[in-house]
C-alpha positions in Angstrom: 107.7 122.6 62.5 104.9 120.4 61.0 104.7 120.6 57.4 101.2 121.0 56.0 100.5 118.3 53.2 98.0 119.3 50.4 98.2 115.8 48.6 95.0 114.4 49.9 92.9 117.6 48.9 94.5 119.4 45.8 93.5 116.6 43.3 89.7 117.7 44.5 90.1 121.3 44.1 90.4 120.5 40.3 87.2 119.3 40.1 86.0 122.9 41.0 83.5 123.8 38.4 83.1 127.6 40.1 79.2 126.8 40.1 79.0 128.9 43.3 76.6 126.4 45.2 78.8 126.1 48.1 78.8 129.9 48.4 75.1 130.1 48.2 74.8 127.7 50.8 77.5 128.7 53.2 75.9 129.7 56.4 79.0 132.2 57.4 79.2 134.2 54.1 75.1 134.6 54.2 75.8 137.0 57.6 79.2 138.6 57.0 81.3 139.9 54.5 84.6 139.1 56.4 84.4 135.5 54.6 84.0 135.8 50.8 82.9 131.8 50.6 84.2 128.5 50.1 84.9 129.0 46.5 87.1 131.6 47.1 89.0 130.7 50.3 89.1 126.8 49.3 89.4 125.6 45.6 89.9 129.0 43.8 92.8 130.0 46.2 94.6 126.8 45.8 96.4 128.6 42.7 98.6 130.3 45.0 99.4 127.2 46.9 101.9 125.5 44.6 104.5 122.6 44.3 104.6 121.8 47.8 105.5 125.0 48.5 102.3 126.9 49.4 102.3 130.6 49.8 100.3 132.7 52.6 96.6 131.8 52.2 94.4 134.8 52.1 93.3 135.4 56.0 89.8 135.5 55.4 89.9 131.6 55.6 90.2 132.1 59.6 86.4 132.7 59.3 85.5 129.5 57.7 83.6 127.8 60.6 84.3 124.2 59.3 80.6 123.3 59.4 80.8 121.4 56.1 77.7 122.5 54.4 80.0 123.2 51.5 81.3 119.9 51.2 77.6 118.4 51.6 76.6 120.8 48.7 79.2 120.7 46.3 78.1 118.5 42.9 81.5 117.4 42.4 82.8 116.2 45.6 85.8 118.9 46.2 86.8 118.6 49.7 86.4 122.4 50.4 86.5 122.3 54.3 89.4 120.1 54.2 91.2 122.9 52.0 90.4 125.6 54.1 91.5 123.5 57.5 95.0 122.9 55.9 95.2 126.7 54.6 94.3 127.9 58.1 97.1 125.2 59.5 99.5 126.7 57.0 98.9 130.2 58.5 99.4 128.9 61.8 103.1 127.3 60.6 104.1 130.8 58.8 102.5 133.3 61.3 102.5 131.5 64.6 98.8 131.4 66.5 97.2 133.5 69.4 97.6 132.4 73.1 93.6 132.6 72.9 93.4 129.8 70.2 96.3 127.9 71.8 94.2 128.1 75.1 90.9 127.1 73.2 92.1 124.2 71.6 93.5 122.4 74.9 90.3 121.4 75.9 91.5 118.4 77.8 93.8 120.4 79.8 91.5 123.1 80.9 89.1 120.4 81.8 91.3 118.7 83.7 92.6 121.8 85.7 88.9 123.2 86.3 87.6 119.6 87.7 90.7 120.0 90.5 88.4 122.7 92.0 85.3 123.0 90.0 83.0 125.0 92.3 86.0 127.9 92.6 86.5 127.2 88.6 83.0 128.0 87.9 82.8 130.9 90.2 86.1 132.6 88.9 85.0 132.2 85.1 81.3 132.9 85.1 81.0 135.9 86.3 80.3 139.3 84.5 83.6 140.8 85.6 85.9 137.8 84.7 84.2 137.5 81.4 84.5 141.3 80.6 88.1 140.6 81.4 88.7 137.5 79.3 87.1 139.2 76.3 89.3 142.5 76.6 92.6 140.8 77.4 92.0 137.1 75.8 89.4 138.0 73.0 87.0 135.2 74.4 83.7 136.7 73.7 82.0 137.6 77.2 78.4 136.1 76.5 79.7 133.0 74.5 78.2 130.1 76.1 81.5 128.4 77.9 80.6 125.5 79.9 80.4 124.8 83.5 82.6 121.8 84.9 80.7 119.3 86.6 80.5 119.8 90.6 79.4 116.3 91.1 82.7 114.5 89.8 84.2 113.7 86.4 82.9 110.6 84.8 85.8 108.7 85.6 84.6 109.5 89.4 81.0 107.7 88.8 82.5 104.9 87.0 84.8 104.4 90.1 82.1 104.8 92.5 79.9 102.6 91.0 82.6 99.9 89.8 80.9 97.1 91.6 77.6 97.6 90.2 78.6 97.9 86.6 77.8 95.0 84.2 79.7 92.0 83.6 79.1 90.5 79.9 80.9 88.2 77.5 80.1 91.0 74.5 81.9 94.0 75.2 82.0 97.5 73.7 84.5 100.1 74.4 83.4 103.9 75.5 85.2 106.9 73.9 83.5 109.6 76.4 85.5 112.8 74.9 86.8 115.8 76.9 82.9 117.3 77.6 81.3 114.1 78.8 84.4 113.6 81.2 84.7 117.1 82.7 81.5 119.0 81.9 78.4 116.7 81.2 79.4 113.0 83.1 75.5 112.5 82.7 75.5 112.0 79.1 78.1 109.1 79.8 76.2 108.1 82.3 73.1 107.8 79.8 75.6 106.0 77.5 76.8 103.4 79.9 73.1 102.7 81.2 72.1 102.2 77.7 74.8 100.2 76.2 74.5 97.6 79.5 70.5 97.3 79.0 71.8 96.2 75.5 73.5 93.6 77.3 77.1 94.9 76.8 79.8 95.0 79.3 81.2 98.7 78.8 85.1 99.5 78.6 86.5 102.9 79.5 90.1 102.9 78.9 92.2 105.6 79.3 91.9 108.1 76.2 93.2 111.7 75.1 91.3 114.5 73.5 90.1 113.6 70.2 92.4 116.4 68.9 89.7 118.3 66.9 89.8 121.8 68.5 93.6 121.7 67.7 92.8 120.6 64.2 90.1 123.4 63.9 92.6 126.1 65.3 95.1 124.9 62.6 97.7 123.3 65.2 98.2 120.2 63.4 101.4 119.0 65.2 99.6 119.3 68.7 96.6 117.4 67.3 99.1 114.6 65.7 100.5 113.8 69.4 96.9 113.7 70.7 95.8 111.3 67.9 99.0 109.0 68.5 98.0 109.2 72.1 94.4 107.7 71.4 95.9 105.1 68.7 98.3 103.9 71.1 95.6 103.4 73.9 92.8 102.2 71.6 94.1 100.3 68.7 94.5 97.3 70.7 90.8 97.1 71.6 90.2 97.6 67.6 92.4 94.9 66.6 90.6 92.7 69.4 87.2 93.1 67.5 85.9 95.4 70.1 83.6 98.2 68.7 84.5 101.7 70.0 81.6 103.6 70.5 81.4 107.7 71.2 78.7 110.0 72.0 80.2 113.1 70.6 79.7 113.0 67.1 82.4 115.5 66.6 85.2 113.3 68.4 83.7 109.9 66.6 83.8 111.7 63.3 87.5 113.1 64.0 88.6 109.4 65.0 86.9 108.1 61.5 88.0 111.0 59.4 89.4 114.2 60.1 92.3 113.3 62.0 93.6 110.3 59.7 92.9 112.7 56.4 94.3 115.9 57.5 97.2 114.5 59.5 97.8 112.1 56.6 98.0 109.2 58.8 98.0 105.6 57.0 99.4 103.4 59.7 97.7 100.3 60.9 96.6 101.6 64.0 95.0 104.8 63.0 93.3 102.5 59.9 91.9 99.7 63.0 90.8 102.6 65.2 89.0 104.4 62.0 87.2 101.3 61.1 86.3 100.2 64.6 84.7 103.8 65.5 80.9 104.1 65.4 78.8 107.2 66.6 76.4 105.8 69.2 73.3 105.8 67.5 75.3 104.6 64.4 75.9 101.8 66.4 72.3 101.2 67.9 70.5 101.6 64.7 72.9 98.7 63.7 72.1 96.4 66.6 68.2 97.3 66.0 68.3 96.2 62.4 69.9 93.3 63.9 66.9 92.6 66.2 69.1 93.4 69.3 67.7 96.8 70.5 65.5 96.3 73.4 62.0 97.9 72.8 60.7 97.9 76.4 60.2 101.9 76.2 58.4 103.7 78.7 56.1 106.6 77.3 57.6 110.0 77.8 54.2 111.7 77.2 50.7 111.0 76.0 48.8 111.3 72.7 47.3 114.3 73.9 50.5 115.9 75.8 53.6 114.6 73.7 56.9 115.7 74.8 57.9 118.1 71.7 61.2 117.4 71.2 63.0 119.8 68.3 65.7 117.5 67.2 69.0 119.2 65.2 71.3 116.9 63.6 74.4 118.9 63.9 76.9 119.4 61.0 79.5 117.3 62.3 77.1 114.5 62.6 75.9 114.9 58.9 79.3 114.5 57.6 79.2 111.0 59.1 77.3 110.3 56.2 75.2 107.6 57.9 71.7 109.5 57.5 70.3 110.5 61.0 69.9 107.4 63.2 69.4 109.4 66.5 66.0 110.7 64.8 65.0 107.3 63.4 65.3 105.5 67.0 63.9 108.8 69.1 60.5 108.5 66.8 60.0 104.8 68.3 59.9 106.3 71.6 55.8 106.5 72.5 55.1 109.7 73.6 57.3 112.0 72.0 57.2 114.2 68.9 60.3 114.6 67.2 60.4 117.7 65.2 63.4 117.7 62.7 65.1 120.7 62.2 66.5 121.5 58.9 68.6 124.8 59.9 72.3 124.3 58.4 74.3 125.2 61.3 74.0 126.3 64.9 76.6 128.5 64.5 79.0 127.8 67.6 81.2 125.5 65.2 83.1 124.1 68.4 85.4 126.9 69.6 84.6 129.1 66.4 82.2 131.1 68.4 84.0 131.9 71.7 85.7 134.1 69.8 84.7 137.8 70.5 85.3 138.6 66.6 83.4 135.4 65.4 80.6 135.6 68.3 78.1 137.9 66.5 78.6 135.6 63.2 78.0 132.5 65.0 74.8 133.9 66.6 73.4 135.2 63.4 74.4 131.5 61.6 72.3 130.1 64.4 69.2 132.2 64.2 67.9 129.9 61.4 67.8 127.0 64.4 66.7 129.3 67.1 63.7 130.8 65.0 63.2 127.0 64.4 62.9 125.7 68.0 60.5 128.8 68.8 58.2 128.1 66.0 57.5 124.6 68.0 55.2 126.6 70.2 55.6 127.4 73.9 54.9 124.5 75.2 58.6 123.2 74.2 60.8 122.4 77.2 63.7 120.3 75.9 65.6 120.3 72.6 67.7 117.4 71.5 71.2 117.3 69.5 74.1 115.0 69.4 76.8 117.8 69.6 78.1 119.2 73.1 79.0 122.9 71.6 75.7 122.9 69.8 73.7 121.9 72.7 75.3 124.8 74.6 74.8 126.8 71.5 70.9 126.0 71.6 70.5 126.7 75.1 72.1 129.9 74.8 70.0 131.4 71.6 66.4 129.6 72.7 66.8 129.7 76.9 65.5 126.1 76.5 67.7 123.2 78.1 69.0 120.5 75.5 69.7 117.1 75.8 71.7 114.1 74.1 69.5 112.3 72.3 71.2 109.3 74.6 69.6 111.0 77.4 66.5 110.7 75.9 67.0 106.9 75.0 67.9 106.2 78.3 65.0 107.7 80.1 62.7 106.2 77.7 64.2 102.9 79.6 63.5 104.1 82.7 67.1 104.1 83.5 67.6 107.7 83.6 65.8 111.2 85.0 65.4 113.2 81.7 64.7 116.8 83.9 67.4 116.0 86.4 70.0 114.5 84.2 70.9 111.9 86.4 70.5 107.8 86.6 67.7 106.8 88.4 69.2 104.0 90.2 73.4 103.8 90.1 
C-alpha cells in the first residue's frame, strides 16, 4: 500500500494564522455547506494527523475541488491544496475508492478504448438512456460535459499521416500532448505543432503516459506514481539532452513541473530534469518573444469595427504555474482580436470533480461567475478561449458558446488553422 507522506506540507501548516482569507475566497465553500472551507479541512485538521500516523481525516475534504484559490490568497504560504490532496489519498488508503473514481482517474485507458471505435463509443455514451444509467449505477452526473472521442483519428494518426511534410530543423522541441489532445481534441495538438514549426522548430512527439493528475485528484497516489515513472523513463533523456518539453494542457504541464514531484515526494534526477525542462506552451512562446524569436506575421481575425470579441479565462491550474498570463499577453498582440479577461475564480469543473453526481450542481454553481462574465460581453460573442481542456468543456456547457485553446487562435492568426472548423488549413 502506498504510504502517504506529510513531510513537504506539514511545516507550512504551522504557518496558518487562522485569518480565514482562504475560506472567504473559496468558491466551493461559498456555494455549499458540504465543504467547511480550506482552513478547516486543511491546516486546522492537521492536528489529527500526528507523528507520521495520520488518523482518518474529515470526509468533507473530498469536497475540496483542488482549485488552488486558497493557495493563491494565503498570506503566509500554507500549502492548503496539497494538504487536502494528501488527506484524500489517506482516505483512499484507509477506506478504498469507488469504482466510479477509479474509472474517472484512468483517462488514458478510457481514451484508448474509446478511440478503437469512436463512432460507437460516442453513440453509446452520449445518449440520454446511457447517461441516466451511468448516473444511477455509477454516480456519473448525467448532464456533466463528458468529452467526445475524435472521430477523425487521434493526434498520433495525424502525425503519422503527415510525417513526410513535417519540418526537419536543427532546433528541436518535445511536445507533451496529454490524453485529451491525443484522444478527444487532436486539433489542439495540430495547431501547436503548426505554430512551433512556424517558429522554426522540429517537433518531436515521443511515446508518453497520462500525466497522472486525474489519479492524484482522486487520491490514487500509487497508481499516479506508476504513470509518473513512465513519463520520466520516456522523457527525461530529452530533458538531459537540453530539449524543451512543451505542453498545451496546462494541468499536465503543472503536474510534470510540480504536482507529481511534490505530492509523490519524487526527488530523483530524472524527475528533477523533467520538471526543469517542462514549459506550458504560452510560457515558452513568451520566452521566445522576449528573445525576438516569435514571428509577428499575424493576419487580422477581425476588424476595428467588428473585432473578434474573445472572452479569455486563465484556469486555476494555469495560475498555479505562477508565470503570469502569457496567453493573454500574446493574444492581445493579434490584430482584430478584442480579448476580454475573466477574473472569475474557477470554472467549477476541476478536472473530474464536476463529473460526479454529488458534485455536479456545486461545479455549476461555482462556474456561474464565469458564465455570467461571458454573457456580459454581449450577444456578438461567438468563441471563448481557455488553456485547460476540461475548463473549455465546462465553458461550452455553461454558456452554449464554443471554446478554443489560445494556441488555436494563434495558429489561425498565422494563417495555418481554421478556427471555426478546428483543422489545419494545409496538412
